[in-house]
N, C-alpha and C positions, 0 to 999 in steps of 0.2 A: 520409391518407395515415397510415400505418403505422410502429408507438412501433416506437422505438429496441428492439435485440435484447435492451437489459437490460434495459428496461419487460416486455418479450413473455416472458422466461426468469424473472422472480420468480415470479409469480401459478398458471404451469402447474408449475412444479417443488415445489410444494406439494399438487396433483394427483400428481403422479408417484410421488414420494415416499410416499402415505397408500396406494397401490393394496393393500398385505398389510393393513390396517387391517382392510379389505370381508370379508375373508372367516372364517366363520365357525370359533370357537373348536375344538369339538367335530368339528370335517372328518379325518379321516385324512391319512397324512404326503403322501399322494402326491393326493391332494384339496386341499389347500393349497396342493402346487405348480403345480397345474395352475389354481388360481384368482388368482393372484401372477399367470398370467402372462396369464387373461384380464379378470384386473383393471388391467394397465397397460396388456392392449390398448383397453381402453372410456378408459385414462387420456391413450393417445397419440390415439384417435380424438377425442376432447372438443375436447385441446388438444395439434393436432403441431406450434405455432410450438417449443414447449418446442424436440423432437425435431431439428427443422427445422435451424431460429437454432445448436440448439446445436453439430449437428453437420457445419452450416459451418462456424462457424466454428471449434469446435476442429481440425478439417483445413487450418484455413488456418494459415501463417507468417509473422507479421508478424513485426517488432522488439522493436516493444510489444504487450502482451496489454492488445485489448480488456476493460473490463470484463466486459459479457457473459460472451463464454470462460472466463472464471477463474471466474464463479459458476456457468457452468454446468457446467465441471469438479468443481467442489463439492458441486457437484449428482448427481451423476454419482458421484463417490466414497465422499458416504457414502450411497448407493442401494447398490452395490456392498460398504460394510459391513454393512450390514442386510440383505444377501445374504447376503453370507460368518455373519454369525448366523444369518439361515434356514437355511442347508444345514448348518451345525455343532448346530443346534436338532433341524432334524428328520431328519438322519443320523448320527447319530455314531462310527455307522462308516465315514467318511471322514477321511480321516489330512490333516494341514491345507497340504498338497500340492494333492492333490485338490477340496479344498472352494476352492482358491482359483484355480487349472484352469474346474472348474464353474461358479465364475459370472461369472470372465471367457468360458466359453464361450454362457455363457447370456443372459451382456450382450451381443455381439457377436451371436446371433444374435437381439435383440430391431434392434439397430440392421438388422441385413439385409432383416426383414421390414417393417420401416418403411420403408425405403428400393423395394422391392418394389413398395410398397403406394403408395407415390410416383411411381411410377412407371409403376404398370401402372391403378390409381385402383381403382374398382370390380370387373375383373376381380379382385381379390386380397379374399381373406375371410381378414382379419385378426384378431376373431374365434379363428377355427376353427383358425388358426394360430399360432397363437401359444398355446393351447389345444391344440395340436399340438406344439408346441416344448416347454410346461412336461412334458407327459408324457416327450418324449424326454430332458429333462433327468432325470428322475425314474427312467425306465428306464436311463440312463446311470450313477447314482450307486448304481442298486443291483447294477452288470454291478463297480464297482469296488469296492462294501463284498466283497461274493463275486469277489472276487480273478480275475472274467475281464477276458477285454481287449476 
């Protein structure tokens, strides 16, 4: 018997939010962005119920919000705040609007990669794709800083 969604989300959320703490402090900014992507992929592979249940609950529209949905949204908001803080620190040339847009883009891309893995299984190398995603995010940030479209 599966645990209720709230029970599955609580322990997994802490794994997801700690992904950044595993990156060496002496890494370059690009290595840090790519490393967070790799650690996020590992966290999702180790505990897929968090995002699987969370995304399903987030997409549901019920008159009363289930506790698990509220918890997922809170964790997601915390991850968004951490991501924007990291982007401001690692890429200080970005405007506030660019930081917010890049964080939303990063999280949406992560959601999509997870869904692709869920649909296609082992045909999707989630670690490699998250590394690519991290590099793309860093490259986009550099282009924004340089004023390139």
